[in-house]
DOPA-977920 format. One line per field, with one value per residue: residue number from 1; x, y, z of N, C-alpha, C, CB in turn. Coordinates in Angstrom, 2 decimals, padded with zeros to 5 digits. Glycine has a CB too. Layout:
<recs>
pos	[NUM_...]
n.u	[X_...]
n.v	[Y_...]
n.w	[Z_...]
ca.u	[X_...]
ca.v	[Y_...]
ca.w	[Z_...]
c.u	[X_...]
c.v	[Y_...]
c.w	[Z_...]
cb.u	[X_...]
cb.v	[Y_...]
cb.w	[Z_...]
</recs>
This chain:
<recs>
pos	[1_2_3_4_5_6_7_8_9_10_11_12_13_14_15_16_17_18_19_20_21_22_23_24_25_26_27_28_29_30_31_32_33_34_35_36_37_38_39_40_41_42_43_44_45_46_47_48_49_50_51_52_53_54_55_56_57_58_59_60_61_62_63_64_65_66_67_68_69_70_71_72_73_74_75_76_77_78_79_80_81_82_83_84_85_86_87_88_89_90_91_92_93_94_95_96_97_98_99_100_101_102_103_104_105_106_107_108_109_110_111_112_113_114_115_116_117_118_119_120_121_122_123_124_125_126_127_128_129_130_131_132_133_134_135_136_137_138_139_140_141_142_143_144_145_146_147_148_149_150_151_152]
n.u	[-000.91_-003.43_-003.13_-001.25_-002.77_-004.65_-002.87_-001.89_-004.27_-004.90_-002.74_-002.98_-005.46_-004.83_-002.93_-004.67_-006.47_-004.83_-003.89_-006.26_-006.57_-004.61_-005.40_-006.46_-009.18_-012.12_-013.34_-016.44_-018.26_-020.73_-019.90_-017.24_-015.03_-012.48_-011.12_-011.29_-009.77_-007.27_-006.80_-006.61_-004.31_-002.43_-002.67_-001.52_001.09_001.75_002.18_004.10_006.45_007.83_009.18_011.09_012.54_013.59_015.33_017.07_018.25_019.58_018.10_016.68_013.97_012.66_010.16_008.51_008.76_007.64_004.98_004.34_004.60_002.40_000.40_000.51_-000.24_-002.90_-004.06_-003.66_-005.72_-007.42_-007.43_-008.15_-010.81_-012.02_-011.36_-013.34_-015.14_-016.10_-014.47_-012.43_-011.58_-010.86_-010.10_-008.18_-005.11_-004.57_-003.61_-005.05_-004.30_-005.01_-007.65_-007.52_-005.63_-006.49_-005.73_-002.94_-002.88_-004.14_-002.30_-000.05_-001.19_-001.51_001.15_002.06_000.51_001.56_004.23_003.86_002.88_005.18_006.85_005.68_006.00_008.82_009.33_008.33_010.44_012.04_014.56_016.80_018.32_016.78_014.55_015.19_015.39_012.72_011.38_012.39_011.27_008.50_008.57_009.59_007.48_005.50_006.61_006.79_004.16_003.32_004.78_003.35_000.71_000.12_000.02_002.56]
n.v	[-038.91_-037.72_-035.27_-034.08_-033.67_-031.81_-029.70_-029.16_-028.45_-026.17_-024.51_-024.27_-023.04_-020.61_-019.53_-019.32_-017.38_-015.21_-014.76_-013.87_-011.43_-009.84_-009.36_-007.36_-005.03_-005.57_-004.12_-003.13_-001.45_-000.12_-000.90_-001.08_000.93_001.40_-001.10_-001.46_000.68_000.00_-002.48_-001.66_-000.07_-002.14_-003.54_-001.71_-001.75_-004.45_-004.33_-002.38_-003.05_-005.33_-003.97_-002.48_-004.58_-005.61_-003.55_-003.31_-005.82_-006.04_-007.22_-006.24_-006.09_-004.91_-005.04_-006.27_-004.46_-002.20_-003.22_-003.51_-000.87_000.32_-001.09_-000.08_002.53_002.14_001.17_003.18_005.05_003.70_003.72_006.36_007.58_006.36_007.68_008.95_011.43_010.15_007.94_007.50_005.38_002.40_-000.39_001.53_002.82_005.29_008.57_011.18_013.48_013.22_014.13_016.55_018.05_018.44_019.76_019.42_016.63_016.24_017.46_015.75_013.36_014.23_014.63_011.99_010.92_012.33_011.48_008.74_009.02_010.00_007.84_005.89_007.04_007.05_004.29_003.47_004.05_001.98_001.88_001.18_003.06_005.41_004.84_004.62_007.12_008.14_005.90_006.01_008.48_007.86_006.12_007.90_009.69_008.13_007.49_010.17_010.85_008.90_009.65_011.73_010.96_008.28_005.81_004.21]
n.w	[031.99_031.72_032.97_031.29_028.96_029.96_030.49_027.90_026.57_028.00_027.42_024.59_024.44_025.70_023.89_021.64_022.56_023.04_020.42_019.22_020.61_019.41_016.82_014.05_014.05_012.13_009.08_009.10_008.01_005.70_002.37_003.08_003.20_004.34_004.29_001.62_000.43_001.61_000.36_-002.24_-002.25_-001.69_-004.02_-005.85_-004.82_-005.33_-008.02_-008.27_-006.64_-007.84_-009.95_-008.68_-007.62_-009.93_-010.72_-008.51_-008.49_-010.86_-012.97_-015.12_-017.22_-019.91_-021.24_-019.30_-017.20_-018.35_-018.63_-015.93_-015.02_-016.45_-015.23_-012.63_-013.21_-014.02_-011.71_-009.86_-009.18_-007.51_-004.48_-003.59_-003.64_-001.45_000.91_002.57_004.60_006.84_007.32_009.13_011.04_013.00_011.06_010.08_008.77_008.32_009.25_011.35_009.97_007.31_007.03_008.35_006.93_004.09_001.83_001.60_001.46_-000.90_-002.55_-002.26_-003.31_-005.93_-006.72_-006.57_-008.64_-010.83_-010.71_-011.35_-013.95_-015.28_-014.85_-016.51_-019.03_-019.11_-018.99_-021.34_-023.11_-022.80_-021.75_-019.35_-017.84_-018.18_-016.64_-013.96_-012.36_-012.55_-011.31_-008.74_-008.05_-007.90_-005.74_-003.82_-003.63_-002.51_-000.05_001.02_001.29_003.09_005.35_006.59_006.53_007.13_009.59_011.54]
ca.u	[-001.34_-004.57_-002.60_-000.68_-003.78_-005.15_-001.89_-001.80_-005.48_-004.72_-001.76_-003.60_-006.46_-004.19_-002.41_-005.86_-007.00_-003.88_-003.94_-007.47_-006.35_-003.77_-006.04_-007.04_-010.64_-012.58_-014.13_-017.85_-019.08_-021.24_-018.91_-015.90_-014.16_-011.14_-010.61_-011.23_-008.55_-006.09_-006.68_-006.24_-002.86_-001.70_-002.64_-000.52_002.38_002.09_002.75_005.31_007.60_008.61_009.98_012.26_013.33_014.31_016.36_018.01_018.89_020.10_017.34_015.74_013.26_011.96_008.72_007.84_008.87_006.61_003.68_004.08_004.34_001.02_-000.55_000.50_-001.03_-004.32_-004.43_-003.41_-006.99_-008.21_-007.68_-008.44_-012.21_-012.42_-011.02_-014.40_-015.12_-016.49_-013.76_-011.23_-011.90_-010.16_-008.69_-007.41_-003.74_-004.42_-003.60_-006.04_-003.90_-005.66_-008.86_-007.13_-004.86_-006.94_-004.94_-001.69_-003.20_-004.37_-000.99_000.76_-001.83_-001.23_002.63_002.15_-000.06_002.55_005.42_003.48_002.80_006.56_007.45_005.10_006.68_010.17_009.25_008.12_011.66_012.67_015.92_016.97_018.78_015.66_013.42_015.66_014.99_011.16_010.99_012.68_010.23_007.29_008.92_009.70_006.13_004.84_007.26_006.40_002.76_003.38_005.39_002.33_-000.71_-000.02_000.65_003.66]
ca.v	[-038.59_-036.88_-033.99_-033.51_-033.21_-030.53_-028.65_-028.87_-027.75_-024.81_-023.77_-023.95_-022.02_-019.32_-019.01_-018.86_-016.24_-014.16_-014.44_-013.08_-010.11_-009.07_-009.22_-006.09_-005.02_-005.73_-002.97_-003.63_-000.38_-000.38_-000.70_-001.34_001.90_001.29_-002.30_-001.29_001.49_-000.75_-003.46_-000.89_000.25_-003.36_-003.85_-000.88_-002.25_-005.67_-004.05_-001.46_-003.69_-006.08_-003.15_-002.21_-005.82_-005.72_-002.54_-003.63_-007.05_-006.11_-008.14_-005.34_-006.67_-003.67_-005.33_-006.55_-003.20_-001.42_-003.70_-003.27_000.56_000.58_-001.64_000.95_003.67_001.75_000.92_004.35_005.82_002.82_004.05_007.82_007.82_005.74_008.44_009.84_012.16_009.26_006.69_007.51_004.42_001.16_-000.66_002.41_003.14_006.67_009.47_012.25_014.47_013.12_014.92_017.82_018.75_017.96_020.38_018.70_015.29_016.29_017.78_014.49_012.48_014.67_014.32_010.50_010.72_012.88_010.60_007.53_009.30_010.14_006.53_005.19_007.59_006.50_002.83_003.28_004.10_000.65_002.14_001.12_004.40_006.29_004.56_004.70_008.32_008.09_004.92_006.64_009.59_007.23_005.62_009.02_010.29_007.29_007.80_011.47_010.81_008.06_010.36_012.51_010.45_006.82_005.36_003.24]
ca.w	[030.68_031.78_033.36_030.11_028.11_030.46_030.29_026.49_026.22_028.65_026.62_023.25_024.69_025.95_022.55_020.79_023.13_022.78_018.98_018.94_021.08_018.50_015.47_013.72_013.92_010.79_008.57_008.89_007.50_004.37_001.30_003.60_002.66_004.85_003.71_000.04_000.14_001.96_-000.71_-003.52_-002.00_-001.80_-005.42_-006.43_-004.37_-006.04_-009.36_-008.13_-006.00_-008.83_-010.72_-007.77_-007.57_-011.23_-010.76_-007.45_-008.68_-012.16_-013.81_-015.85_-018.37_-020.38_-021.51_-017.99_-016.52_-018.96_-018.23_-014.48_-014.88_-016.88_-014.17_-011.50_-013.73_-013.97_-010.29_-008.99_-008.82_-006.66_-003.07_-003.15_-003.33_-000.22_002.07_002.91_005.89_008.01_007.24_010.02_012.15_012.86_011.04_009.26_009.07_007.97_010.36_011.23_009.02_005.96_007.13_008.91_005.99_002.84_000.61_001.47_001.04_-002.40_-003.26_-002.30_-004.30_-007.28_-006.86_-006.82_-010.00_-011.83_-010.81_-012.08_-015.44_-015.73_-014.88_-017.68_-020.22_-019.20_-019.24_-022.87_-023.74_-022.55_-021.41_-017.87_-017.24_-018.23_-015.66_-012.63_-011.61_-012.30_-010.37_-007.42_-007.78_-007.42_-004.43_-002.89_-003.46_-001.64_001.28_001.47_001.74_004.32_006.57_007.23_006.37_007.43_010.92_011.35]
c.u	[-002.52_-004.17_-002.00_-001.63_-004.40_-004.20_-001.80_-003.08_-005.42_-003.77_-002.33_-004.67_-005.90_-003.66_-003.58_-006.42_-006.12_-003.83_-005.22_-007.31_-005.53_-004.30_-006.60_-008.55_-010.98_-013.40_-015.48_-018.79_-019.54_-020.15_-017.53_-014.91_-012.75_-010.47_-010.38_-009.93_-007.28_-005.81_-006.14_-004.73_-002.00_-001.57_-001.64_000.91_002.74_002.57_003.99_006.58_008.37_009.53_011.25_013.17_014.25_015.55_017.44_018.85_019.51_019.40_016.29_015.26_012.29_010.49_007.94_007.76_007.74_005.21_003.35_003.82_002.86_000.05_-000.60_-000.46_-002.48_-004.83_-004.42_-004.67_-007.66_-008.48_-008.37_-009.90_-012.74_-011.92_-012.13_-014.35_-015.42_-015.71_-012.42_-011.60_-011.10_-010.82_-007.81_-005.99_-003.46_-004.40_-004.69_-005.61_-004.55_-006.90_-008.55_-006.35_-005.23_-006.11_-003.62_-001.81_-003.39_-003.09_-000.15_000.21_-001.45_000.31_002.77_001.59_000.95_003.76_005.09_003.47_004.23_007.19_006.91_005.80_008.11_010.18_009.05_009.40_012.41_014.12_016.00_017.46_017.74_014.60_013.86_015.17_013.45_010.72_011.20_011.67_009.00_007.48_008.92_008.33_005.33_005.34_006.79_005.04_002.63_003.86_004.37_001.06_-000.91_000.65_001.60_003.35]
c.v	[-037.58_-035.51_-033.35_-032.99_-031.93_-029.42_-028.19_-028.09_-026.31_-023.94_-023.39_-022.91_-020.63_-018.69_-018.51_-017.55_-015.01_-013.78_-013.61_-011.61_-009.25_-008.86_-007.81_-006.16_-004.98_-004.43_-003.53_-002.59_-000.70_000.00_-000.91_-000.39_001.70_000.04_-002.12_-000.46_000.73_-001.84_-002.83_-000.49_-001.00_-003.81_-003.06_-001.40_-003.56_-005.44_-003.18_-002.20_-004.53_-005.19_-002.76_-003.39_-005.90_-004.74_-002.90_-004.84_-007.19_-007.14_-007.38_-006.10_-005.54_-003.97_-005.54_-005.29_-002.29_-001.88_-003.36_-001.76_000.92_-000.01_-000.64_002.11_003.40_001.59_002.20_005.13_004.98_003.33_005.38_008.12_007.26_006.47_009.50_010.46_011.21_008.02_006.73_006.67_003.18_000.28_000.29_002.57_004.59_007.53_010.47_013.41_014.42_014.02_016.36_018.67_018.32_018.56_019.67_017.26_015.27_016.65_016.57_013.46_012.89_014.47_012.86_010.31_011.20_012.00_009.30_007.85_009.35_008.74_005.69_005.75_007.10_005.07_002.60_003.44_002.84_000.68_002.15_002.43_005.43_006.07_004.62_005.86_008.41_007.03_005.46_007.74_009.05_006.78_006.74_009.61_009.45_007.51_009.10_011.49_009.96_008.74_011.14_011.80_008.96_006.56_004.37_001.94]
c.w	[030.68_032.17_032.12_029.10_028.58_030.27_028.81_026.09_026.83_027.78_025.26_023.41_024.94_024.69_021.69_021.28_022.87_021.34_018.60_019.46_020.11_017.11_015.35_013.68_012.45_010.34_008.31_008.49_006.14_003.30_001.76_003.07_003.05_004.24_002.18_-000.32_000.45_000.84_-001.96_-003.35_-002.20_-003.25_-006.12_-006.08_-005.10_-007.42_-009.25_-007.66_-007.00_-009.69_-009.95_-007.66_-008.82_-011.19_-009.70_-007.76_-010.09_-013.06_-014.57_-017.12_-018.82_-020.66_-020.23_-017.22_-016.99_-018.57_-016.78_-014.28_-015.37_-015.84_-013.02_-011.94_-013.71_-012.58_-009.40_-008.49_-007.67_-005.22_-002.70_-002.91_-002.09_001.04_002.35_004.30_007.07_007.92_008.08_011.29_011.98_011.90_010.20_009.70_008.69_009.24_010.21_010.28_007.67_005.94_007.62_007.86_004.52_001.62_000.52_000.99_-000.44_-003.15_-003.30_-003.23_-005.69_-007.65_-007.26_-008.29_-011.05_-011.88_-011.56_-013.59_-015.98_-015.82_-016.10_-018.92_-020.27_-019.45_-020.75_-023.66_-023.74_-022.17_-019.81_-017.19_-017.25_-017.20_-014.24_-011.86_-011.44_-011.36_-008.92_-007.02_-007.32_-006.00_-003.42_-002.70_-002.54_-000.24_001.80_001.96_003.10_005.58_007.30_007.43_006.68_008.81_010.62_012.01]
cb.u	[-001.72_-005.57_-001.56_000.13_-004.79_-005.49_-000.53_-001.63_-006.74_-004.11_-000.48_-004.21_-007.30_-003.07_-001.61_-007.00_-007.19_-002.54_-003.90_-008.73_-005.68_-002.49_-007.19_-006.52_-011.28_-013.46_-013.51_-018.38_-018.35_-022.58_-019.00_-015.46_-014.59_-011.15_-011.58_-012.63_-008.56_-006.27_-008.01_-007.23_-002.63_-002.36_-003.93_-000.72_002.37_000.95_001.69_005.00_007.16_007.68_009.21_011.79_012.37_013.32_015.76_017.28_017.92_021.53_016.70_016.46_012.47_012.64_008.58_008.60_010.23_006.76_003.60_005.32_005.43_000.75_-000.08_002.04_-000.62_-004.55_-003.45_-002.53_-008.03_-007.52_-006.43_-007.95_-012.99_-011.94_-009.63_-015.64_-016.16_-018.01_-013.46_-010.80_-013.42_-010.02_-008.51_-008.04_-002.80_-005.53_-002.28_-006.32_-002.51_-006.05_-009.85_-006.28_-003.39_-008.42_-004.67_-001.02_-004.44_-005.49_-000.19_000.85_-003.34_-001.65_003.44_001.25_-001.43_002.99_005.96_002.07_002.03_007.39_007.18_003.52_006.65_010.91_008.05_007.07_012.41_012.54_016.40_017.95_019.97_015.06_012.79_017.07_015.52_010.38_011.77_014.10_009.93_006.90_010.26_010.68_005.38_005.00_008.80_006.53_001.84_004.25_006.55_002.07_-001.17_000.66_-000.36_004.96]
cb.v	[-039.85_-037.41_-034.12_-034.47_-034.22_-030.61_-029.14_-030.19_-028.55_-024.96_-024.61_-025.22_-022.43_-019.48_-020.16_-019.92_-016.47_-014.56_-015.78_-013.78_-010.17_-009.71_-010.30_-005.61_-003.82_-007.04_-002.30_-004.25_000.91_000.43_000.64_-002.73_003.20_001.22_-003.46_-000.44_002.79_-001.40_-004.12_000.49_000.82_-004.42_-003.66_000.55_-002.47_-006.57_-003.36_-000.30_-004.55_-006.85_-001.96_-001.82_-007.08_-005.35_-001.10_-003.86_-008.12_-006.40_-009.25_-003.93_-008.06_-003.09_-006.57_-007.64_-002.57_-001.48_-005.17_-003.76_001.38_-000.03_-003.10_001.53_004.02_000.49_-000.12_005.30_006.00_001.52_004.03_008.81_007.34_004.36_009.10_009.14_013.33_008.92_006.36_009.06_004.06_000.48_-002.01_003.70_002.19_007.09_010.15_012.80_014.39_011.61_014.23_017.59_018.51_018.27_022.02_018.72_014.77_017.33_018.92_013.89_012.50_016.20_014.60_009.60_011.49_014.34_010.25_006.99_010.70_011.08_005.78_005.39_009.13_006.77_002.16_004.33_005.10_-000.19_003.54_000.03_004.97_006.21_003.18_004.70_009.60_007.86_003.62_007.26_010.43_006.06_004.93_010.08_010.43_005.89_007.84_012.45_010.17_006.92_011.34_013.68_010.69_005.89_004.80_003.79]
cb.w	[029.96_032.72_034.51_029.48_027.96_031.87_030.78_025.65_026.72_030.14_026.45_022.58_025.83_026.93_021.74_020.80_024.55_023.23_018.14_019.61_022.41_018.38_015.24_012.41_014.69_010.70_007.24_010.10_007.51_004.14_000.72_003.30_003.03_006.40_004.00_-000.56_000.94_003.40_-000.99_-003.75_-000.54_-000.97_-006.03_-005.95_-002.84_-006.08_-010.26_-007.11_-004.82_-009.74_-011.16_-006.36_-007.48_-012.48_-010.52_-006.17_-008.43_-012.07_-012.97_-016.24_-017.98_-021.69_-022.41_-017.17_-016.76_-020.44_-018.45_-013.57_-015.72_-018.30_-013.62_-011.18_-015.12_-014.72_-009.70_-009.76_-010.14_-006.58_-002.42_-004.21_-004.35_-000.22_001.89_002.76_005.87_008.03_005.74_010.43_012.19_014.13_010.56_009.22_008.35_007.04_010.50_012.62_008.85_005.62_008.07_010.17_006.31_002.71_000.76_002.76_001.75_-002.76_-002.56_-000.94_-004.16_-007.42_-005.51_-005.67_-010.16_-011.49_-009.39_-011.60_-015.76_-014.75_-013.53_-017.77_-020.23_-018.00_-018.40_-023.44_-023.18_-023.76_-022.07_-017.54_-017.98_-019.51_-015.91_-012.63_-012.35_-013.61_-010.62_-007.44_-009.00_-008.30_-004.47_-003.40_-004.81_-002.07_001.17_000.42_000.56_004.07_006.16_006.48_004.94_006.27_011.95_011.89]
</recs>
């Protein structure tokens, strides 16, 4: 029994040690800009993804879709001010291209904003057919930006 306890303790210690090795570094800078922008992007996604589920699963609810589109519009500004010149450090998932190609980064941000605006206008019609293309445009704007500016 004593040997089994030692083996179990060694196994648990190894698992705990390995789990610690795989964890992301924490953002400990003042104001936590990396963590703040990551949280802001997750908040946008929490509002955006349910709209996609509604469309994919034929469970379109015009009022809920409009409310979610409005939430995305309200949350869309959240991440961008936290991409300061000194914020390219772990745990960032941003690529150096954010700082190396600021004009393109701004162009992609503007495309996202424009797509969100069009989505809100379409959602106000409460017509599923009217929201499908603008929803895809927001999705595509996100994907386009991720291709260049986010690590995988």
